[in-house]
N, C-alpha and C positions, 0 to 999 in steps of 0.2 A: 760825415769822416770820423769823430770820434767814435760814433756807434761802430763803424770799421774795426776798430781798434778792440775795442772792448769784444767783439765777434770773436776777431781774429785770438785774442787772448786765452779764451774761455776753451778754444780749442786745442793750443798750447797745449792748457793744463791737462786735457786728456792724453795726447802725444807723449807728454814728459813725463806722466804717475810712476813709469817703471825708468826714469832715469837714475836713480840711486842718488840724486843729489838731496841733500839733508836741508832741512829748512833750518835756519837759526839767526836769530839778530834781528829778524823784521817782525813789524806788526800787521801791516796791512798787505804788505807786498810780502814774498819770501823768494827763498833761493832759488827755485826751481824758474819762478816767474823772471827773478832777474838773469838768469841762464838761457833763458827761450828768448828774451832780447838780442843776444848774439847769436840765437842757432834758428831762426826761423826759417831761413832762406832755405834750410837744407828740408823743407816739409814741402815741399811742392806747392801746391794749394795755397798755401801760405806765404809766398815769395813776395806776395803784395804789402805783408804786413809793415815789415819796415819802411818802406816808401810812405806809406800812409802816416805812420808815424812824424817820419822826416818832413812829411810836406805840412803837418799841422805845426812842428817845432820852427820851420821856417816863415810861416804866416806871423808867430808870436815874436822871432827875430825882430817883425820891421814896427813891433807895438813900444811905445815907451811907456815905462813901469809906471803903476798908479799908486795914490799914496792918501792916506787918510784928510791929510789937511789941503786935499783939493776940494773938497766939500766948499762952498761958500755959505750955508749956514753952521753958526758957529753952538756946539752943543750948551747945554746951562752951564757948564764948569767954564766955558771961555776959552778952553783950551783946543784948539782943532786937530790936535794929536790924539785926541778921546774920539775911540770908534762909536759910531750913532747907527743903530736901527731902527726900526719900527717890526710891529708886531706882525707877522704876514696874515692873518686870518681876521683884524679886525679893519673894519669899514666904517665911516662917514656915516653916520644916521641920517637920510633923510628928511625925517619927520622932527629932529632936534637939530639944532645948529650948536655947534662945538664938541656934539656927543658921539661917542664911537662904539659900533655891535658888534659881535662875534659870529663870522661867519666860519666855522670849522671847515678846513679843507681848501677854502676860497683863497686864495692867493690875492690881495689887496696891489695891483701896480705900482700906487704909490711907494710902495718897500724900496725901490729900485732908482728913487730920483736921489742923483748923483748930486743934486746941491744940498742935500739933506741928510744922505743915510750911505753907509759903508759898507754894506751886506754886498752888494754887488761886487765892490771894489774887492773885498778880503776873498769871496768865493772864486773871481777869474787870477786873483793874484795865485791863490792857492795851487788853482787849477793850469795856469801857465808853468809854473815852477816844476810839477807833478811832469806835466809832457818834456818840458825840456830836458829834467832830471832824465826821463828813460831813454830820450833821443842821445843822451850824452854815453849813458849806459851801453845804447845798442851800436853807437858809432866810433866811439871814443874822441868825438870831435871837439876841441877845448871851447870853441867859439859857443858850443850849447849850455855847456856847464857856465862859462862865462855871463851869459846871458840870465841864467838862472841865478847867478850871485847878484847881479845886478838887479832884479826883481827883489830878493832877498834883503841886499842891503836899503835898496829904498823903502822898503813895508817895515822892515822892522830895526835898521842898524843904524840908519844914519841919522843923527840930532836932527837937521830940520825936515825929516819927510818920516820919520818913525811912528810907528802907531804904539802908543802908552800902552802896556800890558796889562789891561783891566777892560773888563766890559759894563760899566758902572750903568750905560746911556745904550745897553741892546734890546731893543725889541720893546720900546716904550709904546706907551699907546696915549695919541695925542689929546694934552688935557684930565690924561689920568695918571700915568705915570713916565718919569722920565725916561726909567728904564727897569727892566726885571731879571730875577735870578733864571727865570726860563730863556733869557736870551744868549746865557752861555754856550747853548746849542749851535748857535752859530760860529762859534772857533771849533768845531769839531774836524773839519776839513785839516786843521793843522795837525792832526794824530797822521796823517799821509806826508805831512810836509817834514816831521823825523825822518820818516824812513827816504825821502829824497835830499835830506841832506846827508843821509849814509850815502846813499849814491853818489854824490859828489864830493866824497871825502877824499879819492885820489886825486882830483882836479886842482890844478896850480891856482884857479881863479878861488876854491875856496880856502881859504889862506886861515892861519891860527887864529890870526885876529876876527875873521868873520865868525870862527866857530866858537870864540871865547864870547861874541857877541850874542850868538844866538843862546849859548847857554845861558848866559845872563838874563837874557831876556825871557827864556822858557823857567829859568829859575822864579824870576819877578810874577809872572803869570801864574806858576803855580802856588806862590805866597797867596797873589789876589783870591785864587779859587777856594783854598783852604782857610784863609781866614776874612774874608769879605762878607756882610749881609748878603748880597746876592748869592755868592757862592756857598754858604751855609745855608741859606735857601735851596738852592738847586740839588745841594748832595741830599736831602730829603725828598725828592722828587719819588712819585713811586710810578712812575711809568718810563719810557723810553729815554726821559731826559736825566732820570736820575743813571740809569746807566751807561749814558753816555759821559756823563757827569763823571761815574770813576772812571771809564774809560780815557778819557783825556788828563784828569789827576794823574792816573796810573803812567799815562805815556810819558807825559811832561819829566814826572819823578824819575823814570827811568832814563830819560835822557840826560837830566841834570846830575845822575850818579845817585838820586837817593832812592835805592832800591829797596830799602826796608818800608818807605812809604809806599810803593808798588805793592809789595808782597801784602802789606796788610790792608789797601784797598780789595785786590783781590781775595786775600780770605774772607771779608765781612760779607763780599758781593753772595757768598752762599746762602748763609740766612735774609742777606738786607734785599738781594735781588733776586735771586732763583726762586728761592722759598714765597717770598712775597709777589712776584709776578706772574710767575710760570704753574699754571695749574696741572693736575697731576696727568691728563691727559695731553698735555704740550700748548692748549692755549694761553694767549697773553689777553684777559679783558681788557685793562685799560687800552691796547691798541686796538681790539676788536670795536670797544666805542665810538673807534674815532670815523668821520666820513669817507677817508681812505683806508680804510682797516687793512686792508692786504699790502698796503704802500706800509702805513707804519708796522705791522707786525714783521716786516722786512727788516726797518729802520733797525728795528730794536735787534733781533738776529743777528744784525752787522754788529751792535754794539756789543751784544754778549761775547758773541764769538772774539773781537778786541780785546776784548778783557780776558777770554781764554787765553788768548796769546801771549798777553801782555805777562798772564801767570807763567807760562812758560820759562819766560825769560828771569823769572823769580822763585820757581822750585813751587809754585802753587799749581796743583792740579786742579782748573774750575771746570773744563770740560766733562770731567766720569764726576762730579761730585752729583751724589741722587739725594734726596731728603727722603723719609721715613716712606712719604706715602707716592715715590715717583717722579718729582719735581726736579728737571734738568735741563743743560741744553740741547742736550741729544734729545730729548721728548717733544722741544718746540720745534726743535728744528724736523724734527719727523712728522710732526702734525701738520708742517704748513707744504711739505715734499709734494702731497697727492694735488695741490692746489694750484702751486705751481704747475705742475703738469698738466691740469685741466680746471681754468678758473673757472668753469660753468658750473662747479659744484661750491663756489663760495657763499653761504647763506648771511654775510653780515655786508654793511653799507659798504661802499666802493663807487664812489662818484662819478672817478676818472676809468679809462680802461687801465687796466694792470701790465706795467713795464718799466722792471725793475733789472737791465744787464747789470748792473754794477755789482748784484749780488752774486754773480757767476765767482768772483774772487772769493768772497768771505765761504759760500758753499763748499768750494774747493779745498780751503784750509779747514775745513771742517773732516772734509772726506779725506783729508793728511791726515789726521789725528785718529778719527774712527778706524781707517786703514779698511775699509769697506766699498765698493761698486755701488752702493744701493743709491748714490747722490749722480751718477752720474747722467743720466735720462736729463734729469734736471737740469744739470750744468749745460748741458749740449743745448736745451730748448730755452735756455735765458742766454746762454751766448750768441743763439740765433735772431732772438726777439727785436 
């Protein structure tokens, strides 16, 4: 069902590209996409899209919001409000009791154990809020907004159930680390939540009190990101983790009105991220070294595009930055496009079949900025995968 939604979103991007609607104020969504939620039914074959979205939202309407306090094993802090997750690629070593070994790209199913870990809770909550917010945008029906706000309040606002605004115990490795800075990648899904909160602004359910509470939560989380040992460590990561750290800090800074912080992050990203991670030919060696190199290349491109969108909001043009030897976001996108169209030419390790329909939105955002048609075929293919 959700795959079908992604397919229709991608086609709608192509149909609406000459609509004259300008993108403004969104990070991972855009005005064209939001407008499309209300105009799908005029596109013939796309008439099924809104009902598909509504069916997904209606299923969520029957769910009880989850909370980090619902795990049964307390974190080392003893505070059930602390988020806890395990490193996805670390597995118990069968030859040494109590030891764990890394298996890059191979997810240990233990990470979704609801008794101990919150990763799945956070991911599902963010996804549910996203679907409900879009359903509200598409229909104007207050019940969808009210349910989205219910999820928001349980996970982030209510004192008895809210998540503490830190990731001190994210992506730990049993017997080795209680938490790691690399676990900050777990909260990248919250960038999309910023857009969802904007979608809900006109709803009666999204009261001033709820908005104030969310701004306070994100302000606290931003402070933790920028001052904690884990946050400072992650800020120095020289792969997708570093770019997503910047994208998160920049997005949350924008939401709480700290445009100065967001602008500083984007300015520094030219030399700190583009110059260090993207080669003159557009390749990203740190991502190519992974066992799912196409997926990680895509993942990092999504982070760079998000960071460029943040730059749009603070008057810093990261889209068109080029180093003296040609390193740029566009070079990285252009390097990758041929392999999106035909994965058979990819020469790096990819242990699973490549599928990344979520890249459709980001590639369209890039197309909007660069103003060319060169990405259309790839957008169409990704939307149909």
